[in-house]
C-alpha positions as protocol buffer text, in pm:
chain_id: "A"
residue {
  index: 1
  type: MET
  ca { x: 20641 y: 12467 z: 14901 }
}
residue {
  index: 2
  type: PRO
  ca { x: 20961 y: 12366 z: 15055 }
}
residue {
  index: 3
  type: ASP
  ca { x: 21179 y: 12118 z: 14872 }
}
residue {
  index: 4
  type: ASP
  ca { x: 21174 y: 11873 z: 15157 }
}
residue {
  index: 5
  type: PHE
  ca { x: 20790 y: 11839 z: 15152 }
}
residue {
  index: 6
  type: ASP
  ca { x: 20673 y: 11479 z: 15131 }
}
residue {
  index: 7
  type: ALA
  ca { x: 20304 y: 11397 z: 15071 }
}
residue {
  index: 8
  type: ARG
  ca { x: 20335 y: 11107 z: 15311 }
}
residue {
  index: 9
  type: ASP
  ca { x: 20403 y: 11353 z: 15591 }
}
residue {
  index: 10
  type: ALA
  ca { x: 20075 y: 11538 z: 15530 }
}
residue {
  index: 11
  type: PRO
  ca { x: 19777 y: 11460 z: 15749 }
}
residue {
  index: 12
  type: PRO
  ca { x: 19520 y: 11229 z: 15583 }
}
residue {
  index: 13
  type: ARG
  ca { x: 19239 y: 11405 z: 15402 }
}
residue {
  index: 14
  type: ARG
  ca { x: 18896 y: 11360 z: 15548 }
}
residue {
  index: 15
  type: TRP
  ca { x: 18577 y: 11334 z: 15350 }
}
residue {
  index: 16
  type: PRO
  ca { x: 18343 y: 11619 z: 15420 }
}
residue {
  index: 17
  type: ALA
  ca { x: 18049 y: 11517 z: 15641 }
}
residue {
  index: 18
  type: ARG
  ca { x: 17804 y: 11590 z: 15361 }
}
residue {
  index: 19
  type: TYR
  ca { x: 17943 y: 11296 z: 15158 }
}
residue {
  index: 20
  type: GLY
  ca { x: 17880 y: 11053 z: 15444 }
}
residue {
  index: 21
  type: THR
  ca { x: 17529 y: 11188 z: 15494 }
}
residue {
  index: 22
  type: ALA
  ca { x: 17451 y: 11154 z: 15124 }
}
residue {
  index: 23
  type: LEU
  ca { x: 17581 y: 10796 z: 15125 }
}
residue {
  index: 24
  type: VAL
  ca { x: 17366 y: 10699 z: 15426 }
}
residue {
  index: 25
  type: LEU
  ca { x: 17060 y: 10872 z: 15276 }
}
residue {
  index: 26
  type: THR
  ca { x: 17108 y: 10684 z: 14945 }
}
residue {
  index: 27
  type: ALA
  ca { x: 17133 y: 10349 z: 15128 }
}
residue {
  index: 28
  type: VAL
  ca { x: 16814 y: 10418 z: 15328 }
}
residue {
  index: 29
  type: ILE
  ca { x: 16620 y: 10516 z: 15014 }
}
residue {
  index: 30
  type: ALA
  ca { x: 16742 y: 10203 z: 14828 }
}
residue {
  index: 31
  type: ALA
  ca { x: 16643 y: 9978 z: 15120 }
}
residue {
  index: 32
  type: ALA
  ca { x: 16297 y: 10137 z: 15142 }
}
residue {
  index: 33
  type: ALA
  ca { x: 16243 y: 10098 z: 14766 }
}
residue {
  index: 34
  type: GLY
  ca { x: 16345 y: 9731 z: 14784 }
}
residue {
  index: 35
  type: PHE
  ca { x: 16111 y: 9670 z: 15077 }
}
residue {
  index: 36
  type: LEU
  ca { x: 15819 y: 9830 z: 14892 }
}
residue {
  index: 37
  type: ALA
  ca { x: 15892 y: 9622 z: 14581 }
}
residue {
  index: 38
  type: VAL
  ca { x: 15884 y: 9299 z: 14785 }
}
residue {
  index: 39
  type: ILE
  ca { x: 15555 y: 9399 z: 14949 }
}
residue {
  index: 40
  type: ALA
  ca { x: 15399 y: 9482 z: 14610 }
}
residue {
  index: 41
  type: VAL
  ca { x: 15505 y: 9150 z: 14454 }
}
residue {
  index: 42
  type: ARG
  ca { x: 15384 y: 8957 z: 14758 }
}
residue {
  index: 43
  type: ASP
  ca { x: 15043 y: 9126 z: 14749 }
}
residue {
  index: 44
  type: LEU
  ca { x: 15004 y: 9067 z: 14374 }
}
residue {
  index: 45
  type: SER
  ca { x: 15098 y: 8700 z: 14399 }
}
residue {
  index: 46
  type: ALA
  ca { x: 14859 y: 8640 z: 14692 }
}
residue {
  index: 47
  type: ARG
  ca { x: 14549 y: 8693 z: 14476 }
}
residue {
  index: 48
  type: PRO
  ca { x: 14356 y: 8366 z: 14434 }
}
residue {
  index: 49
  type: ALA
  ca { x: 14308 y: 8223 z: 14086 }
}
residue {
  index: 50
  type: ALA
  ca { x: 13958 y: 8161 z: 13953 }
}
residue {
  index: 51
  type: ALA
  ca { x: 13855 y: 7805 z: 13868 }
}
residue {
  index: 52
  type: SER
  ca { x: 13554 y: 7633 z: 13720 }
}
residue {
  index: 53
  type: SER
  ca { x: 13606 y: 7257 z: 13734 }
}
residue {
  index: 54
  type: VAL
  ca { x: 13694 y: 7239 z: 14102 }
}
residue {
  index: 55
  type: THR
  ca { x: 13572 y: 6971 z: 14338 }
}
residue {
  index: 56
  type: PRO
  ca { x: 13648 y: 6889 z: 14698 }
}
residue {
  index: 57
  type: ALA
  ca { x: 13924 y: 6628 z: 14719 }
}
residue {
  index: 58
  type: SER
  ca { x: 13676 y: 6374 z: 14855 }
}
residue {
  index: 59
  type: GLY
  ca { x: 13432 y: 6444 z: 14568 }
}
residue {
  index: 60
  type: SER
  ca { x: 13384 y: 6213 z: 14274 }
}
residue {
  index: 61
  type: GLY
  ca { x: 13351 y: 6453 z: 13981 }
}
residue {
  index: 62
  type: PRO
  ca { x: 13384 y: 6812 z: 13863 }
}
residue {
  index: 63
  type: SER
  ca { x: 13146 y: 7072 z: 13995 }
}
residue {
  index: 64
  type: ALA
  ca { x: 13149 y: 7424 z: 13854 }
}
residue {
  index: 65
  type: GLY
  ca { x: 13185 y: 7694 z: 14114 }
}
residue {
  index: 66
  type: ALA
  ca { x: 13254 y: 7461 z: 14407 }
}
residue {
  index: 67
  type: PRO
  ca { x: 13403 y: 7636 z: 14708 }
}
residue {
  index: 68
  type: ALA
  ca { x: 13779 y: 7638 z: 14728 }
}
residue {
  index: 69
  type: PRO
  ca { x: 13969 y: 7632 z: 15055 }
}
residue {
  index: 70
  type: GLY
  ca { x: 13951 y: 7974 z: 15217 }
}
residue {
  index: 71
  type: GLY
  ca { x: 13655 y: 8103 z: 15013 }
}
residue {
  index: 72
  type: SER
  ca { x: 13433 y: 8060 z: 14714 }
}
residue {
  index: 73
  type: VAL
  ca { x: 13540 y: 8045 z: 14351 }
}
residue {
  index: 74
  type: PRO
  ca { x: 13421 y: 8353 z: 14166 }
}
residue {
  index: 75
  type: ALA
  ca { x: 13200 y: 8284 z: 13866 }
}
residue {
  index: 76
  type: PRO
  ca { x: 13297 y: 8463 z: 13544 }
}
residue {
  index: 77
  type: GLY
  ca { x: 13069 y: 8718 z: 13385 }
}
residue {
  index: 78
  type: SER
  ca { x: 12873 y: 8633 z: 13073 }
}
residue {
  index: 79
  type: GLY
  ca { x: 13109 y: 8560 z: 12783 }
}
residue {
  index: 80
  type: GLN
  ca { x: 13420 y: 8566 z: 13002 }
}
residue {
  index: 81
  type: GLY
  ca { x: 13666 y: 8281 z: 13023 }
}
residue {
  index: 82
  type: LEU
  ca { x: 13847 y: 8143 z: 13324 }
}
residue {
  index: 83
  type: GLN
  ca { x: 14219 y: 8102 z: 13379 }
}
residue {
  index: 84
  type: LEU
  ca { x: 14353 y: 7863 z: 13639 }
}
residue {
  index: 85
  type: GLU
  ca { x: 14695 y: 7761 z: 13765 }
}
residue {
  index: 86
  type: ILE
  ca { x: 14720 y: 7466 z: 14002 }
}
residue {
  index: 87
  type: GLY
  ca { x: 14993 y: 7249 z: 14142 }
}
residue {
  index: 88
  type: GLY
  ca { x: 14940 y: 6908 z: 14294 }
}
residue {
  index: 89
  type: LYS
  ca { x: 14933 y: 6533 z: 14250 }
}
residue {
  index: 90
  type: VAL
  ca { x: 14792 y: 6376 z: 13933 }
}
residue {
  index: 91
  type: THR
  ca { x: 14499 y: 6153 z: 14037 }
}
residue {
  index: 92
  type: ALA
  ca { x: 14392 y: 6051 z: 13686 }
}
residue {
  index: 93
  type: VAL
  ca { x: 14540 y: 6103 z: 13341 }
}
residue {
  index: 94
  type: SER
  ca { x: 14461 y: 5989 z: 12988 }
}
residue {
  index: 95
  type: ALA
  ca { x: 14530 y: 6113 z: 12637 }
}
residue {
  index: 96
  type: ALA
  ca { x: 14208 y: 6317 z: 12661 }
}
residue {
  index: 97
  type: SER
  ca { x: 14206 y: 6458 z: 13019 }
}
residue {
  index: 98
  type: ILE
  ca { x: 14401 y: 6512 z: 13340 }
}
residue {
  index: 99
  type: THR
  ca { x: 14287 y: 6551 z: 13700 }
}
residue {
  index: 100
  type: VAL
  ca { x: 14516 y: 6730 z: 13945 }
}
residue {
  index: 101
  type: ALA
  ca { x: 14444 y: 6736 z: 14319 }
}
residue {
  index: 102
  type: GLY
  ca { x: 14561 y: 7026 z: 14532 }
}
residue {
  index: 103
  type: PRO
  ca { x: 14501 y: 7080 z: 14902 }
}
residue {
  index: 104
  type: GLY
  ca { x: 14125 y: 7036 z: 14952 }
}
residue {
  index: 105
  type: HIS
  ca { x: 14020 y: 7034 z: 14584 }
}
residue {
  index: 106
  type: GLN
  ca { x: 14081 y: 6876 z: 14246 }
}
residue {
  index: 107
  type: VAL
  ca { x: 14062 y: 7008 z: 13891 }
}
residue {
  index: 108
  type: THR
  ca { x: 13985 y: 6811 z: 13574 }
}
residue {
  index: 109
  type: ALA
  ca { x: 14078 y: 6956 z: 13235 }
}
residue {
  index: 110
  type: ALA
  ca { x: 14072 y: 6831 z: 12879 }
}
residue {
  index: 111
  type: VAL
  ca { x: 14406 y: 6762 z: 12709 }
}
residue {
  index: 112
  type: THR
  ca { x: 14433 y: 6863 z: 12341 }
}
residue {
  index: 113
  type: SER
  ca { x: 14704 y: 6866 z: 12077 }
}
residue {
  index: 114
  type: ALA
  ca { x: 14765 y: 7231 z: 12175 }
}
residue {
  index: 115
  type: THR
  ca { x: 14847 y: 7139 z: 12538 }
}
residue {
  index: 116
  type: LYS
  ca { x: 15218 y: 7203 z: 12601 }
}
residue {
  index: 117
  type: VAL
  ca { x: 15382 y: 6937 z: 12817 }
}
residue {
  index: 118
  type: SER
  ca { x: 15727 y: 7013 z: 12959 }
}
residue {
  index: 119
  type: GLY
  ca { x: 15969 y: 6908 z: 13228 }
}
residue {
  index: 120
  type: ARG
  ca { x: 16110 y: 6557 z: 13236 }
}
residue {
  index: 121
  type: VAL
  ca { x: 15838 y: 6441 z: 12992 }
}
residue {
  index: 122
  type: SER
  ca { x: 15758 y: 6563 z: 12643 }
}
residue {
  index: 123
  type: ASP
  ca { x: 15397 y: 6449 z: 12598 }
}
residue {
  index: 124
  type: ILE
  ca { x: 15092 y: 6353 z: 12801 }
}
residue {
  index: 125
  type: ALA
  ca { x: 15180 y: 5982 z: 12776 }
}
residue {
  index: 126
  type: GLY
  ca { x: 15478 y: 6049 z: 13004 }
}
residue {
  index: 127
  type: VAL
  ca { x: 15261 y: 6191 z: 13283 }
}
residue {
  index: 128
  type: LYS
  ca { x: 15156 y: 5926 z: 13536 }
}
residue {
  index: 129
  type: ALA
  ca { x: 14909 y: 5916 z: 13826 }
}
residue {
  index: 130
  type: GLY
  ca { x: 15096 y: 6017 z: 14142 }
}
residue {
  index: 131
  type: ASP
  ca { x: 15326 y: 6266 z: 13963 }
}
residue {
  index: 132
  type: GLN
  ca { x: 15354 y: 6615 z: 14110 }
}
residue {
  index: 133
  type: VAL
  ca { x: 15268 y: 6861 z: 13831 }
}
residue {
  index: 134
  type: SER
  ca { x: 15177 y: 7222 z: 13776 }
}
residue {
  index: 135
  type: MET
  ca { x: 14899 y: 7290 z: 13526 }
}
residue {
  index: 136
  type: GLN
  ca { x: 14761 y: 7599 z: 13358 }
}
residue {
  index: 137
  type: ALA
  ca { x: 14409 y: 7573 z: 13219 }
}
residue {
  index: 138
  type: THR
  ca { x: 14159 y: 7801 z: 13051 }
}
residue {
  index: 139
  type: GLY
  ca { x: 13798 y: 7764 z: 12956 }
}
residue {
  index: 140
  type: THR
  ca { x: 13444 y: 7838 z: 13058 }
}
residue {
  index: 141
  type: GLU
  ca { x: 13239 y: 7729 z: 13354 }
}
residue {
  index: 142
  type: GLY
  ca { x: 13236 y: 7349 z: 13365 }
}
residue {
  index: 143
  type: LYS
  ca { x: 13471 y: 7302 z: 13067 }
}
residue {
  index: 144
  type: LEU
  ca { x: 13843 y: 7357 z: 13121 }
}
residue {
  index: 145
  type: THR
  ca { x: 14123 y: 7281 z: 12875 }
}
residue {
  index: 146
  type: ALA
  ca { x: 14482 y: 7233 z: 12991 }
}
residue {
  index: 147
  type: THR
  ca { x: 14709 y: 7481 z: 12812 }
}
residue {
  index: 148
  type: ALA
  ca { x: 15034 y: 7374 z: 12984 }
}
residue {
  index: 149
  type: ILE
  ca { x: 15145 y: 7092 z: 13210 }
}
residue {
  index: 150
  type: GLN
  ca { x: 15488 y: 7075 z: 13373 }
}
residue {
  index: 151
  type: ASP
  ca { x: 15609 y: 6747 z: 13521 }
}
residue {
  index: 152
  type: PRO
  ca { x: 15766 y: 6770 z: 13772 }
}
residue {
  index: 153
  type: ALA
  ca { x: 15587 y: 7071 z: 13912 }
}
residue {
  index: 154
  type: SER
  ca { x: 15741 y: 7416 z: 13897 }
}
residue {
  index: 155
  type: LEU
  ca { x: 15548 y: 7621 z: 14149 }
}
residue {
  index: 156
  type: PRO
  ca { x: 15604 y: 7984 z: 14246 }
}
């Protein structure tokens, strides 16, 4: 090389075309994988929850297996329990039970010492009629027990 060579005088190096193609291909694959993950999560979260103590909002008491908006509530098989998650307005609450009304239905569940109450309140005495809550309940047909109540509601 001559002594007067300066790297700043050299033409800029170009990336080979294969690097650009690999970069674009990686971005397309990542976008497709992200899209498929969103679709899978959306489909999994769209499955309806089963319920037993569900009544129409205009009803006066619990009725096992009452139709829910958009379809019927599946009945569990013999010996199987139900799991329910609902969000809505508290229509009645006591130390022994809570009734939560969602769009077109309401659910009544027993409250026990094992029921976890969280949010801005720490026990069932802090939950009032009219509060928006989310509730998880388990049980058998006609007899649900609240396992967790969050006030205010934390819905997905």
